[in-house]
BABA-93478 format. One record per residue: residue in one letter; z, y, x negated of N, C-alpha, C in turn. Coordinates in steps of 0.001 Angstrom, whole numbers, plus 500000, padded with zeros to 6 digits. Atoms other than C-alpha are relative to their C-alpha. Layout:
<nuzas>
AZYXZYXZYX/...
</nuzas>
This chain:
<nuzas>
M499887501209500151018122576951347249501447499572500693/T498657500310499253020972575533349636500834498895499001/T499265500998500987023672573674347645500353498947501053/K499875501332499268024597570073348693501405500371500971/Q498894499794499240028075571447350279499257500776501277/Q500518499476498775025898573581352636499115499262500847/Q500579501045499184023575570793353590500953499214500709/L499213500669499078026485568777354519500847500931501154/D499453499119499083027802571676356454498956500017501182/D501069500088499256024522571701358194499932498757500762/I500079501299499437024576567978359052501364500138500966/Q498682499892499143028232568539360639499675500872501044/A500356499431498642026726571299362854499183499443500804/Q501010500923499145023826569334363914500751498917500886/L499337500928499161026109566623364897500863500396501354/A499266499520499147028321568899366779499037500540500975/D500906499422499047025285570582368417499094498739500956/N500754500915499120023526567265369618501186499184500641/N499120500363499063026862566508371235499996498069499886/V499934501220500328026890562857369513501311499318500329/T499095500586499280029155560329371085501024500829501007/P499331498934499208030301562914373654501486499339500649/E498667500308499443033131560603375318500859500147498894/L499050499712500866034717560414372067500461501348499471/A500061498590500459034173563974371198501027500746501222/K499346499369498916035704565006374582501719499928500090/Q498496500154500276039183563435373870500591500253498744/A499446500031501408039228564058370278500455501579499736/Q499356498553500152041306567021368919499125500558498766/N501101499571501014038878567190365835498956499320499589/M501029500810500700035817566025364414500470499567498604/V499531500247501422036567564251361093498730499694499255/F501178500357500505033301564680359234499844499409498762/G499728500587501391034406563838355820500397501267498760/E499555498963500742035593565429352740499798499480498365/G499781500560501396035460565430348929498847500813499205/N500866499284500858033150566244346031498388499474500446/P501438500161499626029470566691347210498791499404499052/D500424500439501084028414565823343901500448498310499501/A499217501251500254030446562238343895498828499084499673/D500949501398500464029033559026342334500382499036500951/I499236500997498933031264557161344883500189500869501284/V499614499694498686031251557505348607500881498811500598/F499163500902499382033949555783350465499716500226501483/V500301499951498618033105554840354204500855499099500689/G498951500829498979035914553882356770499135499768501400/E500598500112498645035078553024360406500048501110500912/A499920498961499133036681555786362283501346500653499697/P498753499352499999039414558504362416501092499128500575/G498835500511499143042925557297363379500710501326500676/R499292498957499310045584559545365211500222501126498881/F499782498713500812046469561499361881498824500610499633/E501299499440500366043110561914360858499328501043501208/D500402499056498611042263563426364567500754501191499900/E499292498760499928045019565775364265499819500935498938/Q500318498885501349044254567296360731498446500082499745/G501133499725500224040753566861360862499285499512498709/R500057500412501388040707565199357635499893498406499843/P499894501158500001039756561620356700501213499115499091/F499074500708500733042438558971355506501086500834499425/V498898498867500258045401561348355681501485498911500664/G498558500691499410048033558468357394500394499050498687/A499507501078500908049575555404355557498830499465499282/S501062500890501131046262553708354505499462501262499354/G500679499106501037045122557082353084500881500305498905/K499225500069501150048206557131350957499845498897499062/F500371501184500834047255553729349840498736500196499232/L501032499865500538043866554789349252500227501095498414/D499737499100501352045060557670346815500718499189499019/E499522500694500915047133555079345293498973499231498987/L501125500856500520044134552839344608499127500799498992/L500586498907500610042286555998343390500428500235498705/A499301499855500987044750556654341024500136498926498824/S500124500857500985044808553256339595498855499799499225/I501251499839500861041461553753338052499671501211499555/G500369499038500637041908556996337128499350501190500550/M500713499029499350040597558974339880500756500675501164/N499132499400498805041556561297342813498874500150500961/R501045499800499013039893562547345856499110501140499806/A500874498771500095038406565645344299498720499107499198/D500919500619500691036342562987342283498811499264500796/V500597500950498888034886561096345449499678500727501211/Y500154499508498838033591561678348743500586498785501012/I499507500876499299035416560122351717499523500315501549/T500377499895498342034000559573355440500075498814500638/S499918501200499150033640557177357995498829499950500953/I501120500044499084031033555843360484500171500866500956/L499750499156498592032382557343363715500780501329499402/K499345498595500293033271561124363383501140500342501047/Y498728499845498861035644561065366392500986498822500032/R498899500959499841038818559034366958499701499293501129/P500172500809498824038189556144369440501407500007500802/P498871500026499388040903555917372079500816498765499693/K499077501069500529043897554094370998499469498967498741/N500497500977501295042266552990367705499169498821500107/R500873501178499665039885550728369401498963499850498883/D500947500410501028037260549162367243498738500858500506/P501214499428499513034058551188367266498929499212500961/L500824500717499077031584550314370099498464499837499303/P501481500085500676027864549290368804499154501150500359/A500595499031499621026534552072370712500308501353499172/E499270498688500773028822554652368923499562499760498613/K500196500202501398028056553135365626498517500531500006/R501519499794500016024166553394366389499896501571500062/A500253498371499940024615557150367477500430500666498772/S499271499238501006026506558136364466499506499525498773/L500445500686501235024866556054361776499204501146499290/P500955498962500509021980558708361137500857501034499317/Y499290498810500743024561561365360375500670499548498795/L499325500711501369026333559048357679498930499833498950/Q501091500267500852022930558212356277499550501445499232/A500517498530500603022023562251355998501082500248498962/Q498919499755501000025475562430354305499631499494498483/L500347500678501066024449559852351759498772500417499389/E501367499294500439020976561405351282500240501206499214/V499644498886500721022525564653350290500785499785498797/I499165500068500954025163563382348155499419499277498847/R500542500801500859023205560710346416500941499283499302/P499117500595501066025989558564345139499380498704499454/K500547501152500632025496555640342975500758498708500562/I499406501043499012028014553500344992500763500429501242/V499387499677498838028931553367348529501159498748500244/A499012501107499965032277551494348794500354499965501608/T499677500017498478032756550432352456501151499401500093/L498407500463499941036447550026353485499850499224501542/G499968500959498744036356547076356228498750499528500501/R501023500722499695034085545005357991498952501029500842/H501025499037499343032372547878360096499311500928499007/G501087499302501079031271549935357173499089498974499429/L500899500867500757029900546904355392498865499538500918/N501263500614499129027956545616358544499067501090500431/C501060498844499593026386549084359228499011499916498741/F500895500129500789024542548520355926499407498550499939/L500450501380500156024421544643355775500739499195500936/P499244500735498913025159542961359004500171498582499982/D500004501374500060024730539590358017501224499555499050/L498860500489500916027596539463355473501294500244500404/Q498485500041499399031265538808356114500835500540498761/I499060499504500916033989540990354230500820499029499367/G499133501136500775036074537797353563499440499284499019/V500796500843500654033226536273351684499580500914498764/V500764499061500826031662539398349898500958500977499394/H499443498951500473034615541558349077500069500206498596/G499708500039501832034604542960345283498582499535499671/Q501161500617500401030937541577345141499063501348500141/P501117498902499873028225544670344438498982499434500785/Q501351500423499405025304544327347048499061501384499626/H501201498997499959021922546298346335499522500129501121/Y500439499375498860020692548276349201499057501161500030/T500839498835499680017911550683349984500040500785501086/L500207499367498917018193553319352164498778500866500110/E501180499070499905015080554649353496500327501187500448/S499756498524499919014863558276353675499559500396501526/A500541499499498606014850559862357431498868500992499715/G500880499144500294012527562276355631498505499554499989/G501291500398499940009727559969356069499514499470498850/A500720500458501220007222558547353521500122500760498583/A500051499186500906007273561520351423501298499978499065/A498587499763500734011011561333350407500250498670499589/D499755501211500664012088558797347942501372499339500509/P498874500552499533014317556147349386501014499840498653/L498673499928500837017878556099347902500500498299499784/V499644501096500339018702552935346048501566500029499714/L498733500031499906022470552055346436500669498827499442/V499134501351500386025244549723345101500912500059501190/I499055500041498741027114548777348476501173499104499278/L498780500738500304030752547564347279500770499619501394/P499335500377498895032307545727350253501476500098499435/L498652499958500314036073546364350050500952499739501534/F499380500333498656038740545248352582500745501699500320/H499448498682499612040214548330354605501467500187499407/P498600499834500522043463549864353015500985499432501082/A499242500323499090045064549457356419500193498443500430/A500182501439499796044344545868356605501138499431498778/A499092500351501142046357545517353192501488500475500327/L498492499525499498049379547392354869500508498773500783/Y499382500853499124049631544723357636499804498677499318/N499923501209500457048829541829355475500034500178498570/R499531499816501500050501541814352062499223499259498995/S500727500751501107048416539120350573498557500689499852/L501378499170500518045329541570350639500318500928499137/R499936498929500844046943544093348829499710499941498401/Q500520500343501416046578542537345390498571499908500013/T501255500265500174043246541646346410498950501283499846/L500462498689499898042280545230347355500199500720498437/I499547499330501574043984546444343811499024499179499192/D500706500754500788041879543724342095498304500567500129/D501574499691499582038585544757343832499863501309499373/F500084498607500537039213548607342917499862499755498488/A499990499757501366039774547636339483498656499935499321/T501206500309500666036323546519339056498901501299500164/I500785498863499440034954550042340403499196500633498495/P500496499197500998034696551767336900498827499191499173/G500881500801500675032616548910335461498583499964500834/I501175499801498947030251548879338374499168501305499826/L500337498614500227029808552535338091499237500104498661/A500621499872501340029023552229334466498595499351500018/Q501190500859499940026389549599335277498900500930500787/A500931499509499103024864551594338101499664501493499368/T500151498889500817024844554826335874498938499747498907/K501056500423501133023070552917333036498555499865500527/H501141500263499431020273551857335416499539500912500927/D500503498874499084019944554895337529498750500801499423/T501041499451500555016610556146337289499824501714500471/R499947498615499519017358559630339017500212501009498593/N499562499008501065017559562862337080501315500328499990/
</nuzas>
C-alpha cells in the first residue's frame, strides 16, 4: 500500500509529465508543489510561488512565509503540523496574478493533493485561493468565516466526496503591505484551533 507521501509524489510527477502551464514551467527555476505533513488536518493554499519560492522550490519562504510561520506559532503550530501549497505550481512572470486558464489547468492537481491529504480545514490565503473553491465570495466580506464545501472526487461516483471547511484568510503578503490587515489576520488565525476542534467533533471519517 502506497503512503500518502508517495501518492503526493506521484501527483507531482504527473503534473510535470503532463506539462501543465508550459509557459510558466519554461521560465521557472523550480516547480513549487507543496510541502508539509501529508496527514495534516489543515492545508494552506496560496495563489502562486514568488521569486524566493521559485529559487528554492519551497512554498512561502520569503517575507510572507516568515509572517506565516509567526502566525502558525501564535496558535501553537509549525510547518511540520500543516501542509502548504498553492494553486499554481510555477511562478508567474514578475509575480503577476494567475490567469484564469492557468488556474483551471492547475486546479485538478490541487484537488488531487487535497484528496490524498484529506484535511479537515483548507485555509485559503488571499482571494485567488478562496475563489477557486467559492467563486462568488469576496475575501473582504467573508475572511475568518468558515465555509462548508464538498469536493467531488475525481475518482468518480465510486469515491466518497470530501467535505471540507474552507477558511478564507487574507494573504500574509497583503498584511505586510497593509498594516491594518496584520491584526485582522492574527485575529482570524486565532479562530483556527476552535474551528479545528469543531471540524474534528463532526468528522465522520475513520
